[in-house]
LUMGU-292127 format. One record per residue (C-alpha): z, y, x negated; chain. Coordinates in steps of 0.2 Angstrom, whole numbers. Layout:
N
+-------+-------+-------+--------+
!    zz !    yy !    xx ! chaine !
+-------+-------+-------+--------+
!     Z !     Y !     X !      A !
...
+-------+-------+-------+--------+
//
This chain:
274
+-------+-------+-------+--------+
!    zz !    yy !    xx ! chaine !
+-------+-------+-------+--------+
!     0 !     0 !     0 !      A !
!    -6 !    17 !    -7 !      A !
!     1 !    33 !     0 !      A !
!   -11 !    47 !    -5 !      A !
!   -10 !    66 !    -3 !      A !
!   -25 !    75 !   -10 !      A !
!   -29 !    61 !   -23 !      A !
!   -48 !    61 !   -22 !      A !
!   -49 !    64 !   -41 !      A !
!   -39 !    49 !   -46 !      A !
!   -39 !    36 !   -31 !      A !
!   -55 !    28 !   -36 !      A !
!   -49 !    24 !   -54 !      A !
!   -34 !    14 !   -46 !      A !
!   -45 !     5 !   -33 !      A !
!   -58 !     0 !   -46 !      A !
!   -44 !    -8 !   -56 !      A !
!   -36 !   -17 !   -42 !      A !
!   -52 !   -24 !   -36 !      A !
!   -61 !   -28 !   -52 !      A !
!   -55 !   -46 !   -54 !      A !
!   -49 !   -49 !   -36 !      A !
!   -57 !   -64 !   -26 !      A !
!   -63 !   -59 !    -9 !      A !
!   -49 !   -57 !     3 !      A !
!   -36 !   -60 !   -11 !      A !
!   -28 !   -42 !    -9 !      A !
!   -25 !   -33 !     7 !      A !
!   -26 !   -15 !     1 !      A !
!   -20 !    -1 !    13 !      A !
!   -23 !    17 !     8 !      A !
!   -14 !    30 !    19 !      A !
!   -21 !    48 !    16 !      A !
!    -8 !    60 !    23 !      A !
!   -11 !    78 !    26 !      A !
!   -26 !    78 !    14 !      A !
!   -38 !    93 !    13 !      A !
!   -49 !    85 !     0 !      A !
!   -60 !    69 !     1 !      A !
!   -46 !    56 !    -2 !      A !
!   -50 !    47 !    14 !      A !
!   -69 !    46 !    10 !      A !
!   -66 !    39 !    -7 !      A !
!   -55 !    25 !     0 !      A !
!   -68 !    22 !    14 !      A !
!   -82 !    20 !     2 !      A !
!   -75 !     3 !    -3 !      A !
!   -79 !    -4 !    14 !      A !
!   -70 !   -19 !    20 !      A !
!   -60 !   -21 !     3 !      A !
!   -49 !    -6 !     8 !      A !
!   -41 !    -2 !    24 !      A !
!   -39 !    16 !    28 !      A !
!   -25 !    22 !    39 !      A !
!   -25 !    41 !    40 !      A !
!   -11 !    53 !    45 !      A !
!   -12 !    72 !    47 !      A !
!     6 !    74 !    41 !      A !
!     8 !    78 !    23 !      A !
!    23 !    66 !    20 !      A !
!    25 !    52 !     9 !      A !
!    39 !    44 !    19 !      A !
!    29 !    45 !    35 !      A !
!    14 !    38 !    25 !      A !
!    24 !    23 !    19 !      A !
!    30 !    20 !    37 !      A !
!    12 !    20 !    43 !      A !
!     6 !     9 !    29 !      A !
!    21 !    -4 !    33 !      A !
!    15 !    -5 !    51 !      A !
!    -2 !    -9 !    46 !      A !
!     2 !   -21 !    31 !      A !
!     0 !   -40 !    33 !      A !
!    13 !   -51 !    24 !      A !
!    22 !   -52 !     8 !      A !
!    25 !   -49 !    -6 !      A !
!    21 !   -31 !    -4 !      A !
!    17 !   -18 !   -17 !      A !
!    19 !     1 !   -15 !      A !
!     8 !    10 !   -28 !      A !
!     6 !    28 !   -32 !      A !
!   -12 !    34 !   -31 !      A !
!   -12 !    42 !   -48 !      A !
!    -8 !    27 !   -59 !      A !
!   -19 !    13 !   -65 !      A !
!   -15 !    -6 !   -60 !      A !
!   -27 !   -21 !   -62 !      A !
!   -29 !   -37 !   -52 !      A !
!   -20 !   -47 !   -66 !      A !
!    -5 !   -36 !   -65 !      A !
!    -4 !   -38 !   -46 !      A !
!    -4 !   -57 !   -49 !      A !
!    10 !   -56 !   -62 !      A !
!    21 !   -46 !   -50 !      A !
!    18 !   -58 !   -36 !      A !
!    23 !   -72 !   -47 !      A !
!    39 !   -64 !   -52 !      A !
!    43 !   -60 !   -34 !      A !
!    41 !   -78 !   -30 !      A !
!    56 !   -82 !   -42 !      A !
!    73 !   -87 !   -33 !      A !
!    84 !   -72 !   -32 !      A !
!    71 !   -58 !   -36 !      A !
!    69 !   -46 !   -22 !      A !
!    60 !   -31 !   -31 !      A !
!    49 !   -30 !   -47 !      A !
!    39 !   -17 !   -56 !      A !
!    27 !   -18 !   -71 !      A !
!    30 !   -12 !   -89 !      A !
!    24 !     5 !   -91 !      A !
!    11 !    12 !  -103 !      A !
!    10 !    31 !  -105 !      A !
!    -7 !    39 !  -108 !      A !
!    -1 !    53 !  -119 !      A !
!   -19 !    59 !  -123 !      A !
!   -21 !    78 !  -124 !      A !
!    -2 !    81 !  -120 !      A !
!     7 !    96 !  -127 !      A !
!    19 !    92 !  -141 !      A !
!    35 !    96 !  -131 !      A !
!    28 !    83 !  -118 !      A !
!    26 !    70 !  -131 !      A !
!    43 !    74 !  -139 !      A !
!    52 !    73 !  -122 !      A !
!    44 !    56 !  -117 !      A !
!    48 !    49 !  -135 !      A !
!    66 !    50 !  -129 !      A !
!    64 !    47 !  -111 !      A !
!    56 !    30 !  -114 !      A !
!    70 !    24 !  -124 !      A !
!    84 !    28 !  -112 !      A !
!    93 !    12 !  -106 !      A !
!    91 !    16 !   -87 !      A !
!    73 !    21 !   -89 !      A !
!    69 !     4 !   -98 !      A !
!    77 !    -7 !   -85 !      A !
!    75 !     3 !   -69 !      A !
!    60 !     1 !   -58 !      A !
!    57 !    20 !   -56 !      A !
!    45 !    31 !   -66 !      A !
!    31 !    17 !   -65 !      A !
!    23 !    22 !   -49 !      A !
!    23 !     3 !   -43 !      A !
!    37 !    -6 !   -34 !      A !
!    34 !   -24 !   -27 !      A !
!    46 !   -32 !   -15 !      A !
!    49 !   -48 !    -5 !      A !
!    52 !   -48 !    13 !      A !
!    71 !   -47 !    10 !      A !
!    68 !   -33 !    -2 !      A !
!    57 !   -24 !    10 !      A !
!    71 !   -25 !    23 !      A !
!    83 !   -17 !    10 !      A !
!    71 !    -2 !     7 !      A !
!    67 !     0 !    25 !      A !
!    86 !     4 !    28 !      A !
!    85 !    19 !    16 !      A !
!    82 !    36 !    22 !      A !
!    67 !    46 !    16 !      A !
!    71 !    55 !     0 !      A !
!    61 !    64 !   -14 !      A !
!    65 !    51 !   -27 !      A !
!    59 !    36 !   -17 !      A !
!    55 !    26 !   -33 !      A !
!    73 !    29 !   -40 !      A !
!    81 !    25 !   -23 !      A !
!    71 !     9 !   -23 !      A !
!    77 !     4 !   -40 !      A !
!    95 !     9 !   -36 !      A !
!    95 !    -1 !   -20 !      A !
!    95 !   -17 !   -30 !      A !
!   108 !   -25 !   -41 !      A !
!   102 !   -29 !   -59 !      A !
!   100 !   -48 !   -54 !      A !
!    89 !   -44 !   -39 !      A !
!    76 !   -34 !   -48 !      A !
!    65 !   -37 !   -64 !      A !
!    53 !   -27 !   -75 !      A !
!    38 !   -39 !   -78 !      A !
!    33 !   -39 !   -96 !      A !
!    16 !   -47 !   -92 !      A !
!    11 !   -34 !   -79 !      A !
!     7 !   -16 !   -85 !      A !
!     4 !     0 !   -76 !      A !
!    -4 !    15 !   -85 !      A !
!     6 !    31 !   -80 !      A !
!    -2 !    48 !   -83 !      A !
!    12 !    61 !   -88 !      A !
!    11 !    80 !   -87 !      A !
!    -1 !    88 !   -99 !      A !
!     9 !   104 !  -101 !      A !
!    27 !   110 !  -104 !      A !
!    26 !   120 !   -87 !      A !
!    20 !   104 !   -78 !      A !
!    33 !    94 !   -86 !      A !
!    47 !   106 !   -80 !      A !
!    40 !   106 !   -63 !      A !
!    41 !    87 !   -63 !      A !
!    58 !    87 !   -70 !      A !
!    64 !   100 !   -57 !      A !
!    58 !    88 !   -44 !      A !
!    67 !    74 !   -52 !      A !
!    83 !    84 !   -53 !      A !
!    82 !    88 !   -34 !      A !
!    79 !    69 !   -31 !      A !
!    95 !    64 !   -40 !      A !
!   105 !    78 !   -31 !      A !
!    98 !    72 !   -15 !      A !
!   102 !    53 !   -19 !      A !
!   120 !    58 !   -24 !      A !
!   123 !    68 !    -9 !      A !
!   117 !    53 !     2 !      A !
!   128 !    41 !    -8 !      A !
!   113 !    31 !   -14 !      A !
!   116 !    30 !   -32 !      A !
!   124 !    12 !   -31 !      A !
!   123 !    -3 !   -34 !      A !
!   109 !    -3 !   -45 !      A !
!   115 !     9 !   -59 !      A !
!   116 !    28 !   -63 !      A !
!   104 !    41 !   -58 !      A !
!   108 !    52 !   -72 !      A !
!   106 !    51 !   -91 !      A !
!   123 !    50 !  -100 !      A !
!   127 !    60 !  -116 !      A !
!   133 !    44 !  -124 !      A !
!   115 !    36 !  -122 !      A !
!   107 !    51 !  -131 !      A !
!   121 !    50 !  -145 !      A !
!   117 !    31 !  -147 !      A !
!    99 !    34 !  -148 !      A !
!   102 !    46 !  -163 !      A !
!   113 !    35 !  -171 !      A !
!   100 !    21 !  -171 !      A !
!    86 !    32 !  -175 !      A !
!    91 !    48 !  -184 !      A !
!    73 !    55 !  -184 !      A !
!    74 !    56 !  -165 !      A !
!    87 !    71 !  -166 !      A !
!    74 !    85 !  -165 !      A !
!    66 !    76 !  -150 !      A !
!    83 !    74 !  -142 !      A !
!    85 !    93 !  -144 !      A !
!    68 !    95 !  -134 !      A !
!    74 !    83 !  -121 !      A !
!    90 !    92 !  -118 !      A !
!    81 !   109 !  -117 !      A !
!    69 !   103 !  -104 !      A !
!    83 !    95 !   -94 !      A !
!    94 !   111 !   -95 !      A !
!    79 !   122 !   -90 !      A !
!    74 !   111 !   -76 !      A !
!    92 !   110 !   -69 !      A !
!    94 !   129 !   -70 !      A !
!    78 !   131 !   -60 !      A !
!    83 !   118 !   -48 !      A !
!   100 !   127 !   -45 !      A !
!    92 !   142 !   -38 !      A !
!    86 !   131 !   -23 !      A !
!   101 !   119 !   -22 !      A !
!   100 !   109 !    -5 !      A !
!    82 !   113 !    -2 !      A !
!    72 !    97 !    -3 !      A !
!    56 !   103 !     6 !      A !
!    47 !   108 !   -10 !      A !
!    37 !    94 !   -19 !      A !
!    34 !   103 !   -36 !      A !
!    19 !    92 !   -39 !      A !
!    11 !    90 !   -56 !      A !
!    -8 !    93 !   -55 !      A !
!   -12 !    93 !   -73 !      A !
!   -10 !    74 !   -74 !      A !
!   -23 !    72 !   -61 !      A !
!   -36 !    82 !   -71 !      A !
+-------+-------+-------+--------+
//
């Protein structure tokens, strides 16, 4: 299931990868263009019977997910952001992992495409990708797969900005897995300004989750100073990058504090969709 708001520039890239090795009828792909003012629906419809399109006038990811759920057929079920890249083999590996006893949610290992990214962005992600919660959590990958039981858990959650983080925290460590044989390509922001917008949205998402009491049982939604200190002890050359990481976090939270309690602004990064 792919919720898509104005994703005409990148949706075809994802759909090509999903379908390139799929047998006829192997995948049931549902794209939900929501509140689009571009050609997202036309891009999806161009794939014919291989892709089902369920269009919504409301620009809302939460509403799009509900519509997609109503149209979807069976399990396991993958929720995929339109701006990532995922291939048929990765889907198969995720499905196999979700067939293991006790596993209710799964996500692929992430590959970050850092081509053309500004140096502060590269520096920030050099630290972010090493954080313990980032390594073991399902968030920040643009893909979450669930079993029927896992879906029931997610369906009980309220709609929040940080839906992938909420999905990760909804499952205890033994119920979720990051599948090393499946990979998703994620496209980070290209500029520092876009990174700050994305981190401001992330700060709003964490705040909203904590207010709703959704930061358990699957771990913490915040980076701990002890985690950063441990990184520097293990890799002293990371110290300047940790400084950049902290500066970005402080600026993003300061900007967020001016709109505390307001969860209506999406702060979308457009540079990664270029």
